[in-house]
Backbone as CSV, one residue per row, in Angstrom:
resi,resn,N_x,N_y,N_z,CA_x,CA_y,CA_z,C_x,C_y,C_z
1,MET,118.474,83.122,91.221,117.442,82.745,90.264,118.062,81.725,89.302
2,PRO,117.392,80.581,89.087,117.918,79.604,88.137,118.001,80.211,86.742
3,LEU,118.956,79.736,85.974,119.186,80.287,84.633,117.933,80.198,83.774
4,SER,117.215,79.083,83.833,116.018,78.936,82.993,114.957,79.983,83.346
5,ARG,114.780,80.253,84.636,113.816,81.280,85.054,114.287,82.662,84.610
6,PHE,115.592,82.921,84.734,116.151,84.202,84.300,115.920,84.399,82.808
7,VAL,116.183,83.375,82.024,115.996,83.468,80.563,114.518,83.725,80.251
8,ALA,113.613,83.036,80.968,112.179,83.230,80.724,111.757,84.656,81.047
9,VAL,112.206,85.166,82.175,111.844,86.534,82.563,112.463,87.539,81.603
10,ALA,113.710,87.334,81.219,114.376,88.245,80.282,113.664,88.236,78.934
11,THR,113.232,87.063,78.488,112.515,86.962,77.214,111.184,87.696,77.302
12,LEU,110.468,87.493,78.406,109.199,88.195,78.594,109.402,89.703,78.627
13,ALA,110.494,90.143,79.230,110.768,91.575,79.313,110.948,92.182,77.930
14,LEU,111.513,91.413,77.024,111.674,91.899,75.653,110.326,92.000,74.951
15,VAL,109.436,91.065,75.248,108.133,91.038,74.613,107.190,92.050,75.255
16,SER,107.161,92.056,76.586,106.227,92.931,77.291,106.719,93.190,78.707
17,PRO,106.950,94.437,79.066,107.329,94.732,80.446,106.272,94.244,81.432
18,TRP,104.998,94.321,81.064,103.934,93.861,81.942,104.037,92.358,82.166
19,ALA,104.314,91.599,81.116,104.447,90.152,81.259,105.610,89.805,82.175
20,ALA,106.682,90.548,82.092,107.829,90.308,82.968,107.451,90.571,84.419
21,ALA,106.684,91.610,84.660,106.249,91.915,86.023,105.362,90.801,86.560
22,GLN,104.493,90.259,85.710,103.638,89.155,86.125,104.477,87.944,86.515
23,ALA,105.514,87.668,85.749,106.341,86.495,86.000,107.075,86.605,87.324
24,THR,107.352,87.814,87.767,108.107,87.979,89.003,107.218,88.137,90.231
25,ASP,105.910,88.344,90.071,105.018,88.506,91.213,103.791,87.622,91.026
26,VAL,103.862,86.414,91.582,102.763,85.468,91.395,101.501,85.890,92.149
27,ASN,101.615,86.834,93.045,100.468,87.282,93.829,99.817,88.542,93.263
28,LEU,100.274,89.006,92.123,99.777,90.266,91.576,98.271,90.238,91.342
29,ALA,97.756,89.196,90.737,96.313,89.127,90.471,95.520,89.160,91.765
30,ARG,95.955,88.402,92.760,95.269,88.388,94.060,95.313,89.771,94.702
31,ASN,96.457,90.426,94.619,96.593,91.752,95.228,95.698,92.776,94.548
32,LEU,95.623,92.717,93.234,94.734,93.640,92.514,93.279,93.358,92.863
33,ALA,92.909,92.077,92.892,91.527,91.695,93.182,91.129,92.070,94.609
34,ALA,92.087,92.135,95.505,91.789,92.487,96.893,91.197,93.889,97.005
35,THR,91.481,94.746,96.031,90.927,96.100,96.071,89.414,96.106,95.855
36,CYS,88.868,94.995,95.395,87.428,94.882,95.137,86.661,94.378,96.360
37,ALA,87.393,93.915,97.381,86.777,93.238,98.525,85.810,94.119,99.314
38,ASN,86.050,95.412,99.391,85.154,96.269,100.174,83.705,96.161,99.720
39,CYS,83.501,96.044,98.428,82.132,95.961,97.908,81.741,94.538,97.510
40,HIS,82.655,93.808,96.887,82.335,92.502,96.307,82.725,91.325,97.195
41,GLY,83.246,91.591,98.383,83.564,90.532,99.329,84.929,89.904,99.105
42,THR,85.406,89.244,100.146,86.690,88.555,100.071,86.621,87.477,99.001
43,ASN,87.594,87.485,98.112,87.666,86.541,96.989,86.413,86.567,96.116
44,GLY,85.708,87.689,96.135,84.530,87.842,95.282,83.264,87.246,95.852
45,ASN,83.308,86.811,97.116,82.130,86.244,97.774,81.488,87.315,98.644
46,VAL,80.529,88.002,98.058,79.877,89.139,98.708,78.900,88.663,99.776
47,GLN,78.732,89.477,100.789,77.719,89.256,101.828,76.585,90.225,101.526
48,GLY,75.385,89.752,101.460,74.253,90.616,101.161,73.855,90.512,99.702
49,LYS,72.897,91.337,99.330,72.321,91.241,97.980,72.448,92.515,97.165
50,ASP,73.040,93.557,97.718,73.095,94.835,97.021,74.136,94.867,95.911
51,VAL,75.189,94.069,96.059,76.290,94.063,95.093,76.486,92.638,94.610
52,LYS,76.796,92.492,93.344,76.997,91.168,92.759,78.332,90.585,93.202
53,GLY,78.320,89.310,93.557,79.551,88.595,93.848,80.305,88.326,92.551
54,LEU,81.612,88.248,92.632,82.432,88.036,91.436,83.039,86.637,91.366
55,ALA,83.002,85.896,92.453,83.594,84.564,92.475,82.896,83.655,91.467
56,GLY,83.675,83.037,90.592,83.138,82.110,89.612,82.547,82.746,88.369
57,VAL,82.493,84.055,88.304,81.969,84.733,87.108,83.008,84.574,85.995
58,PRO,82.579,84.166,84.794,83.553,83.999,83.709,84.374,85.273,83.471
59,ALA,85.655,85.082,83.248,86.566,86.215,83.057,86.087,87.138,81.937
60,ALA,85.591,86.564,80.852,85.136,87.388,79.723,84.016,88.339,80.141
61,ASN,83.139,87.891,81.040,82.043,88.751,81.515,82.584,89.920,82.335
62,ILE,83.545,89.624,83.216,84.127,90.679,84.045,84.888,91.672,83.183
63,ILE,85.647,91.165,82.224,86.409,92.044,81.321,85.456,92.947,80.546
64,ALA,84.371,92.377,80.038,83.411,93.173,79.262,82.787,94.276,80.125
65,LEU,82.397,93.935,81.348,81.794,94.942,82.228,82.796,96.021,82.621
66,MET,83.992,95.604,83.017,85.009,96.590,83.402,85.361,97.502,82.236
67,SER,85.441,96.942,81.047,85.740,97.747,79.854,84.624,98.740,79.578
68,ALA,83.381,98.297,79.775,82.240,99.194,79.564,82.226,100.309,80.606
69,TYR,82.521,99.958,81.851,82.616,101.004,82.883,83.730,101.986,82.544
70,LYS,84.871,101.434,82.141,86.036,102.264,81.829,85.738,103.225,80.671
71,ALA,85.009,102.735,79.682,84.658,103.551,78.514,83.499,104.510,78.793
72,GLY,82.788,104.270,79.894,81.638,105.124,80.217,80.382,104.750,79.464
73,SER,80.321,103.533,78.910,79.150,103.144,78.125,78.026,102.544,78.971
74,ILE,78.271,102.345,80.257,77.213,101.942,81.186,76.811,103.201,81.953
75,PRO,75.506,103.439,82.112,75.081,104.643,82.842,75.771,104.742,84.208
76,ASN,76.168,105.932,84.556,76.931,106.167,85.774,76.025,106.142,86.997
77,THR,75.910,104.942,87.593,75.096,104.808,88.800,75.924,104.339,89.998
78,THR,77.190,104.007,89.777,78.058,103.522,90.852,79.418,104.201,90.744
79,ILE,80.288,103.811,91.607,81.664,104.322,91.593,82.550,103.537,90.613
80,MET,81.967,102.508,89.993,82.755,101.616,89.137,83.437,102.337,87.971
81,HIS,82.875,103.417,87.499,83.507,104.158,86.397,84.880,104.664,86.829
82,GLN,84.937,105.224,88.009,86.210,105.744,88.507,87.185,104.615,88.799
83,ILE,86.700,103.556,89.380,87.565,102.424,89.716,88.128,101.793,88.445
84,ALA,87.293,101.535,87.470,87.734,100.875,86.237,88.789,101.696,85.499
85,LYS,88.663,103.004,85.534,89.638,103.854,84.847,91.009,103.804,85.509
86,GLY,91.077,103.310,86.737,92.344,103.212,87.447,93.160,101.986,87.092
87,TYR,92.591,101.084,86.300,93.294,99.853,85.920,93.651,99.860,84.446
88,THR,94.793,99.260,84.130,95.132,99.035,82.726,94.316,97.846,82.229
89,ASP,94.277,97.655,80.929,93.568,96.503,80.371,94.192,95.197,80.856
90,ASP,95.510,95.145,80.969,96.185,93.943,81.460,95.822,93.665,82.922
91,GLN,95.714,94.703,83.724,95.326,94.515,85.125,93.888,94.013,85.221
92,ILE,93.012,94.523,84.386,91.626,94.052,84.364,91.581,92.577,84.004
93,LYS,92.392,92.146,83.065,92.442,90.726,82.689,92.910,89.868,83.859
94,LEU,93.899,90.344,84.591,94.376,89.601,85.761,93.287,89.485,86.822
95,ILE,92.622,90.588,87.095,91.549,90.591,88.094,90.434,89.634,87.665
96,ALA,90.048,89.703,86.402,88.976,88.851,85.890,89.354,87.374,85.996
97,ALA,90.566,87.040,85.646,91.018,85.644,85.730,91.031,85.170,87.184
98,TYR,91.445,86.038,88.081,91.468,85.672,89.496,90.056,85.338,89.992
99,PHE,89.095,86.225,89.733,87.754,85.990,90.216,87.106,84.788,89.530
100,ALA,87.375,84.593,88.255,86.806,83.434,87.551,87.272,82.118,88.177
101,ALA,88.452,82.107,88.749,89.016,80.895,89.343,88.526,80.644,90.776
102,GLN,87.834,81.614,91.369,87.366,81.464,92.744,86.055,80.681,92.788
103,LYS,85.874,79.927,93.843,84.623,79.176,94.018,83.616,80.057,94.751
104,PRO,82.400,80.165,94.199,81.370,80.931,94.901,81.020,80.257,96.221
105,ALA,80.805,81.042,97.251,80.387,80.504,98.549,78.952,80.016,98.439
106,SER,78.673,78.915,99.073,77.288,78.416,99.051,76.460,79.218,100.040
107,ARG,75.248,79.470,99.690,74.341,80.263,100.544,73.205,79.404,101.002
């Protein structure tokens, strides 16, 4: 590892263990978002109309919804309450940023 990268990772580790983990795994957001593919489609491009696609949705919208599911403030009509509780707030931010950066498939 080049010294500059080592110093950056070491500095991040002092500030936040989570930030250090992000710096060492550039695929973390993609890997977390992949857990959503069963319902929301690959890269957030859902097939069908029963579930909302996530590709291109602003990160703030996804964060707000996931936080509401996690807190239980949205009526429990889906499995999203259980799923959202399985993620940390930092992981939700990564997932939201990943989907916001994806291009919606044209229909």
